[in-house]
Every structure is written in structure tokens, then in C-alpha cells.
C-alpha positions as CSV (number, residue, x, y, z in Angstrom):
1,X,0.0,0.0,0.0
2,X,1.4,3.4,-1.0
3,X,1.1,6.5,1.1
4,X,-1.5,7.9,-1.3
5,X,-3.6,4.7,-1.0
6,X,-3.2,4.8,2.8
7,X,-4.4,8.4,2.8
8,X,-7.5,7.5,0.9
9,X,-8.1,4.6,3.2
10,X,-8.0,6.9,6.3
11,X,-10.4,9.3,4.5
12,X,-12.8,6.5,3.9
13,X,-12.7,5.5,7.5
14,X,-13.5,9.1,8.6
15,X,-16.3,9.2,6.1
16,X,-17.8,6.0,7.4
17,X,-17.6,7.2,11.0
18,X,-19.4,10.4,10.0
19,X,-22.1,8.5,8.1
20,X,-22.7,6.2,11.0
21,X,-23.0,9.1,13.4
22,X,-19.9,8.4,15.5
23,X,-18.2,11.5,14.4
24,X,-19.9,14.9,13.7
25,X,-17.2,16.6,11.6
26,X,-16.7,17.8,8.1
27,X,-14.7,15.1,6.2
28,X,-11.3,16.7,5.2
29,X,-10.3,16.9,1.6
30,X,-7.0,15.1,2.3
31,X,-5.1,13.3,5.1
32,X,-1.4,13.5,5.4
33,X,0.5,10.3,6.3
34,X,4.2,10.2,7.0
35,X,6.9,8.2,8.8
36,X,6.1,7.8,12.5
37,X,7.7,10.3,14.9
38,X,9.3,9.7,18.3
39,X,7.4,7.1,20.2
40,X,5.6,5.9,17.0
41,X,5.7,2.5,15.3
42,X,5.0,0.8,12.0
43,X,5.7,2.1,8.5
44,X,3.4,5.2,8.5
45,X,1.5,7.4,10.9
46,X,-1.1,10.2,10.8
47,X,-2.4,13.0,13.2
48,X,-5.9,13.1,11.6
49,X,-7.5,12.3,15.0
50,X,-5.8,15.4,16.5
51,X,-7.0,17.5,13.6
52,X,-10.7,16.3,14.0
53,X,-10.8,16.3,17.8
54,X,-11.9,19.9,18.3
55,X,-14.7,19.8,15.7
56,X,-15.8,16.4,17.0
57,X,-15.9,17.6,20.6
58,X,-14.0,14.5,21.7
59,X,-10.4,13.9,23.0
60,X,-8.0,13.0,20.1
61,X,-7.5,9.5,21.5
62,X,-11.2,8.8,21.5
63,X,-11.4,9.9,17.8
64,X,-8.4,7.6,17.1
65,X,-10.1,4.7,18.8
66,X,-13.3,5.3,16.7
67,X,-11.3,5.2,13.5
68,X,-9.0,2.3,14.5
69,X,-11.4,-0.7,13.9
70,X,-12.3,0.6,10.5
71,X,-8.7,1.0,9.5
72,X,-7.6,-2.5,10.8
73,X,-10.4,-4.0,8.6
74,X,-9.0,-2.4,5.5
75,X,-7.0,-4.5,3.0
76,X,-3.3,-4.0,3.2
77,X,-3.2,-2.9,6.8
78,X,-2.0,-5.5,9.4
79,X,-2.3,-3.4,12.5
80,X,-3.1,0.1,13.8
81,X,-1.7,1.3,17.1
82,X,-2.7,4.6,18.9
83,X,0.2,6.3,20.5
84,X,0.8,9.6,22.3
85,X,-2.2,12.0,22.4
86,X,-3.9,10.2,19.5
87,X,-1.5,9.4,16.6
88,X,-2.6,6.5,14.4
89,X,0.4,4.3,13.5
90,X,0.1,1.7,10.7
91,X,1.8,-1.6,10.2
92,X,1.2,-2.7,6.6
93,X,0.7,-6.3,5.6
94,X,3.2,-7.9,3.3
95,X,1.6,-7.9,-0.1
96,X,2.0,-11.1,-2.1
97,X,4.7,-11.0,-4.6
98,X,4.1,-13.6,-7.3
99,X,7.7,-13.5,-8.5
100,X,9.1,-14.1,-5.0
101,X,6.6,-17.0,-4.5
102,X,7.7,-18.5,-7.9
103,X,11.4,-18.3,-7.0
104,X,10.7,-20.0,-3.7
105,X,8.7,-22.7,-5.5
106,X,11.5,-23.4,-8.0
107,X,14.1,-23.4,-5.2
108,X,12.0,-25.9,-3.2
109,X,11.5,-28.3,-6.1
110,X,14.8,-27.9,-7.9
111,X,15.0,-29.5,-11.3
112,X,11.7,-31.3,-10.6
113,X,10.0,-27.9,-11.0
114,X,7.4,-28.3,-13.7
115,X,7.0,-32.1,-13.2
116,X,3.5,-33.2,-12.6
117,X,0.9,-35.9,-13.0
118,X,-0.9,-34.8,-16.1
119,X,-0.2,-38.2,-17.8
120,X,-0.4,-40.3,-14.6
121,X,-1.4,-43.8,-15.4
122,X,-0.9,-43.4,-19.2
123,X,1.3,-45.9,-21.1
124,X,2.5,-45.0,-24.5
125,X,4.2,-47.2,-27.1
126,X,6.3,-45.0,-29.4
127,X,6.8,-46.6,-32.8
128,X,9.6,-45.1,-34.7
129,X,11.6,-45.9,-37.9
130,X,15.2,-46.9,-37.8
131,X,16.5,-43.4,-38.3
132,X,18.7,-41.2,-36.0
133,X,16.3,-38.3,-35.6
134,X,13.4,-40.5,-34.8
135,X,15.4,-42.3,-32.2
136,X,16.6,-39.1,-30.5
137,X,13.1,-37.6,-30.5
138,X,11.7,-40.8,-29.0
139,X,14.3,-40.8,-26.3
140,X,13.4,-37.2,-25.3
141,X,9.7,-38.0,-25.4
142,X,10.2,-40.9,-23.0
143,X,11.9,-38.5,-20.5
144,X,9.4,-35.7,-20.9
145,X,6.4,-38.1,-20.6
146,X,7.9,-39.5,-17.4
147,X,8.2,-36.0,-16.0
148,X,4.4,-35.8,-16.2
149,X,3.7,-39.1,-14.5
150,X,3.3,-41.2,-17.7
151,X,5.4,-44.1,-19.1
152,X,6.6,-44.5,-22.7
153,X,8.4,-47.4,-24.4
154,X,10.0,-47.4,-27.8
155,X,9.6,-50.0,-30.6
156,X,10.5,-49.9,-34.3
157,X,8.5,-50.1,-37.5
158,X,8.6,-53.5,-39.1
159,X,6.9,-56.5,-37.9
160,X,3.7,-56.6,-35.8
161,X,3.4,-54.1,-33.0
162,X,2.7,-55.7,-29.7
163,X,0.8,-53.3,-27.4
164,X,-1.2,-55.0,-24.6
165,X,-2.0,-51.8,-22.7
166,X,-1.8,-48.2,-23.6
167,X,-1.7,-46.1,-26.7
168,X,0.3,-46.7,-29.9
169,X,1.9,-43.5,-31.1
170,X,3.8,-43.2,-34.5
171,X,6.7,-40.8,-34.4
172,X,7.9,-39.9,-37.8
173,X,9.8,-36.6,-37.7
174,X,11.4,-35.4,-41.0
175,X,14.7,-37.4,-41.2
176,X,18.1,-35.8,-40.7
177,X,19.7,-35.1,-44.1
178,X,23.0,-36.5,-42.9
179,X,24.7,-38.0,-39.9
180,X,24.8,-35.5,-37.0
181,X,27.4,-37.4,-35.0
182,X,30.4,-35.1,-36.0
183,X,28.7,-32.3,-34.1
184,X,29.2,-34.1,-30.8
185,X,26.4,-35.6,-28.6
186,X,24.9,-32.3,-27.2
187,X,24.9,-30.3,-30.4
188,X,23.7,-33.2,-32.4
189,X,20.7,-33.8,-30.1
190,X,19.9,-30.1,-30.2
191,X,20.1,-30.0,-33.9
192,X,17.6,-32.9,-34.1
193,X,15.2,-31.7,-31.3
194,X,15.0,-28.0,-31.7
195,X,13.2,-27.9,-35.0
196,X,9.5,-28.9,-35.2
197,X,9.0,-32.5,-36.4
198,X,7.8,-31.4,-39.8
199,X,10.9,-29.2,-40.3
200,X,14.1,-30.6,-41.8
201,X,16.9,-30.3,-39.3
202,X,20.1,-28.4,-40.2
203,X,23.2,-30.5,-39.6
204,X,25.8,-27.7,-39.8
205,X,28.7,-26.4,-37.8
206,X,26.5,-23.4,-36.8
207,X,25.4,-25.5,-33.8
208,X,29.0,-25.4,-32.5
209,X,29.6,-21.7,-32.8
210,X,29.9,-19.9,-29.5
211,X,28.0,-16.7,-30.3
212,X,24.6,-15.2,-29.8
213,X,23.3,-16.5,-33.1
214,X,23.4,-20.0,-31.9
215,X,20.4,-20.8,-29.7
216,X,22.0,-23.8,-28.0
217,X,25.0,-21.6,-27.0
218,X,22.6,-19.0,-25.5
219,X,20.9,-21.6,-23.4
220,X,24.0,-23.2,-22.1
221,X,25.8,-19.9,-21.7
222,X,22.9,-18.5,-19.6
223,X,23.1,-21.5,-17.4
224,X,26.9,-21.3,-17.0
225,X,26.7,-17.5,-16.3
226,X,24.2,-18.2,-13.5
227,X,26.5,-20.7,-11.9
228,X,29.4,-18.3,-12.3
229,X,27.4,-15.6,-10.5
230,X,26.8,-18.0,-7.6
231,X,30.5,-18.5,-7.3
232,X,31.2,-14.8,-7.4
233,X,28.5,-14.1,-4.8
234,X,30.2,-16.7,-2.5
235,X,33.5,-14.9,-2.8
236,X,31.7,-11.7,-1.8
237,X,30.2,-13.4,1.2
238,X,26.5,-13.6,0.3
239,X,24.1,-16.2,-0.9
240,X,20.7,-16.3,-2.7
241,X,17.6,-15.4,-0.8
242,X,14.2,-14.6,-2.4
243,X,13.0,-11.1,-1.7
244,X,12.4,-7.7,-3.4
245,X,14.6,-6.9,-6.3
246,X,14.7,-3.1,-5.7
247,X,18.3,-1.9,-5.7
248,X,17.5,0.9,-3.3
249,X,16.6,-1.5,-0.5
250,X,18.7,-1.4,2.7
251,X,20.7,-4.4,3.7
252,X,20.1,-6.4,6.9
253,X,22.5,-4.2,8.9
254,X,20.5,-1.0,8.0
255,X,23.2,0.4,5.7
256,X,21.9,1.7,2.4
257,X,22.7,-0.9,-0.2
258,X,22.9,1.5,-3.1
259,X,25.7,4.0,-2.5
260,X,25.2,7.4,-4.2
261,X,28.7,7.2,-5.8
262,X,28.1,3.7,-7.2
263,X,27.3,3.2,-10.9
264,X,23.6,2.8,-11.6
265,X,22.6,-0.9,-12.0
266,X,20.5,-1.8,-15.0
267,X,16.7,-1.7,-14.6
268,X,15.2,-5.0,-13.3
269,X,12.4,-6.1,-15.6
270,X,10.7,-8.7,-13.4
271,X,7.8,-9.4,-15.8
272,X,10.2,-10.4,-18.6
273,X,11.6,-13.1,-16.3
274,X,8.4,-14.0,-14.5
275,X,6.5,-15.1,-17.6
276,X,8.9,-17.7,-19.1
277,X,9.6,-19.2,-15.6
278,X,6.0,-19.5,-14.6
279,X,5.1,-20.8,-18.1
280,X,7.6,-23.7,-17.9
281,X,5.3,-26.2,-16.2
282,X,2.6,-25.6,-18.9
283,X,5.2,-25.9,-21.7
284,X,6.5,-29.2,-20.2
285,X,3.0,-30.6,-20.0
286,X,2.3,-29.6,-23.6
287,X,5.5,-31.1,-24.8
288,X,4.6,-34.4,-23.0
289,X,1.0,-34.4,-24.3
290,X,1.9,-33.6,-27.9
291,X,5.1,-35.7,-27.9
292,X,6.9,-32.5,-28.9
293,X,10.3,-32.0,-27.3
294,X,10.8,-29.1,-29.8
295,X,8.4,-27.1,-27.6
296,X,10.6,-27.5,-24.6
297,X,13.8,-26.7,-26.6
298,X,12.3,-23.4,-27.9
299,X,11.1,-22.4,-24.5
300,X,14.5,-22.9,-23.0
301,X,15.7,-20.3,-25.6
302,X,13.0,-18.0,-24.4
303,X,14.1,-18.4,-20.7
304,X,17.7,-17.8,-21.7
305,X,16.9,-14.7,-23.7
306,X,14.9,-13.3,-20.8
307,X,17.5,-13.9,-18.1
308,X,20.7,-13.0,-19.9
309,X,20.1,-9.2,-19.8
310,X,19.1,-9.5,-16.1
311,X,22.4,-11.1,-15.1
312,X,24.4,-7.9,-15.4
313,X,22.7,-6.5,-12.2
314,X,23.0,-9.5,-10.0
315,X,26.3,-8.8,-8.3
316,X,27.3,-5.5,-6.7
317,X,28.7,-2.9,-9.1
318,X,31.7,-0.7,-8.2
319,X,31.7,0.2,-4.5
320,X,28.2,-1.2,-3.9
321,X,27.9,-3.5,-0.9
322,X,26.0,-6.8,-1.1
323,X,22.4,-6.2,-0.1
324,X,19.1,-8.0,0.3
325,X,18.3,-6.9,-3.3
326,X,21.5,-8.6,-4.6
327,X,20.5,-11.8,-2.7
328,X,17.1,-11.6,-4.2
329,X,18.4,-11.1,-7.7
330,X,20.8,-14.1,-7.3
331,X,17.8,-16.2,-6.2
332,X,15.9,-15.2,-9.3
333,X,18.9,-15.9,-11.5
334,X,19.5,-19.3,-9.9
335,X,15.8,-20.1,-10.4
336,X,16.2,-19.5,-14.1
337,X,19.4,-21.6,-14.1
338,X,17.5,-24.4,-12.4
339,X,14.8,-24.3,-15.2
340,X,17.5,-24.3,-17.9
341,X,19.4,-27.2,-16.3
342,X,16.2,-29.2,-15.8
343,X,15.0,-28.7,-19.3
344,X,18.3,-29.6,-20.9
345,X,18.4,-32.7,-18.8
346,X,15.0,-33.8,-20.1
347,X,16.4,-33.3,-23.7
348,X,19.4,-35.4,-22.8
349,X,21.8,-32.4,-23.1
350,X,24.5,-31.4,-20.7
351,X,24.2,-28.2,-18.8
352,X,27.8,-27.2,-18.1
353,X,28.9,-25.2,-15.0
354,X,31.6,-23.5,-17.1
355,X,31.5,-22.5,-20.7
């Protein structure tokens, strides 16, 4: 709740008290709220009861006690304490922060974040041709289906299919134009899994180039950068902890975390990070349901592209001291790294700590 919102809430309480006949005063046009003075408590305080007391013909503390129950009942206010001659002091409730909750959820579940039971009890028999891309796609589908509580087996075309229980699924992605083995296991798998099944995969050395134009590089680089930031934070003496990302927040010792002479950190665009991380379970379920590991691969690129610009503001800059904001940023970065590592693992691709 902002000071402006709190001021409106106090005005509403005064208006209700007047309407119900408990106060006989003219409702003021505005109420000033500010930080509590000496002897006060909470985040904000107001002297509105002292201002209304003369017109109401009541002691200020009596006016304050009339307003207090209405204010405590308001959304966003946790407690109201009357101090001194009649000051109203407000302790605000902690508003839910979806991004913080998401980071905590990912930290709690680790690489099992996004796993569920959407396919619980389902058994799939994947029938594939003797072809390298089909084999790799089937292997990834088995992993992804298992992440959603299902079970998949692989059999090959030719001969009679034996399926006693479950669903028979034909997997026939467009074959690879050539042997991808020279690319190495990770790049080869990516080259075969990243395109949609109806698209012909490119078996080129582009998958080995370590630059932004290579989606696999961006995904693995983002993961490696997150791990590097964790090591850097450990050297600076702090660890990840979910919380507000605001760089102006004070640290736990009460020292301003953002020094006036320190370089300005890049803006933190939380929504750009929240969406791909919160979408990951839905994407994983869709990849399992549609036997489409390409959906997972492309989403990992989305996560990487969202988190890479954010990583520049995770560690302190210049003479900045590590703060609660830096711990929160590291927690968010590590959550993204967890998603990247978990997704790559389901695709059968390594997520290196160093790159």
C-alpha cells in the first residue's frame, strides 16, 4: 500500500464514521500520512485524530479509537496502534509478490519444478523408424512423458506391434539429411530436437559456434553464467535469498545498499523473467501431451533470452555493498538456471557449470 492509497483509506474510515453518526465533523479533503515520529511505530502514521478532535468535541485518542477498527479491517493494513495524544500508527501487511513466490517454489522443487501428474497412469508405445532423428526424438519424449507421470516405451517399425496396454503412437519426424554425429552428442541432439517435427533439421557447424546467433549456445551460456554468479557471490560473502529486487533497499544491517557514488545498476524487468519461468510447467505438460520436445527446446531459448540481460545486475557494481536486493536477484537468476538445467536434462543435453 502506497502513502496515497493509505491516505485514501483513512479518509474512507473518517467518512464511514461520520455516516454512522460516531463523528460529527466535516470530512477533510485530504489526510497526510508520514513516517512515525518519536514514540511511534510501524511504517506510517497520521495525526488526523488530533485534527478532527476539536470539531468532534472529543479527545483525540477517542477519535483515534473510533477510527481504528475501520482501519484495521482495510485490505493491506495489518495493525493500527494509537500512540501519544492520538496518533494513528500503521503496520502494513506484506503484499503477495508472485515473482518471489515463484522463486521460492523453484528453489524448493529444484530440477523437478514443472514435473506433474498430467499423464499419470498413461502408457505410450512409441513406434519409430530406424532413423537417427526419430530415435533421438523418441528418447526425449520418454523422458518428458515420465516428468508428467506417464510411461513410454520405444519400438520400431517393421513387424507386428505388440501393445497390450496403452496407446500406440507413431513418431515420424522429418529425417536428418546427414549423420549429425560429427557435431558431438549435445549439439547433435539439439540440432535434431529444436526444429518442429515437420521441419528438416540443419546439420551444420553453426550449432558449435559460441556466439549469440546459436540458440544452444545462448541456453548453455545463460546456465553457465548463473553458476558463475553464484561462485562470485560466495566470494563476496553472500548467498541467494528470495525477496524484493529493488536496488534501493537497505541491507540487513541497515546500511543503504545502493551508494550514491556507485554506478547505476540496469533496470530490473521482473515481468520479462516471471512469464517464461511461470510458463515452464505448462510448456512441459504440452511437450509431453503432444510428444513434442521441440516445444521444450524453444522455451529454453525464451528463458535464456529473458534472463541474460538481467544477469548484469545480480552482483554489486563498483563500491556497492551486497544487499538484500542482490541476494534476491541471485535467487531469481538461480531459479532461471534451475529451469535451464532441468529442461536440458530432459532433452538429454548437458548443462555445463563452465563455458
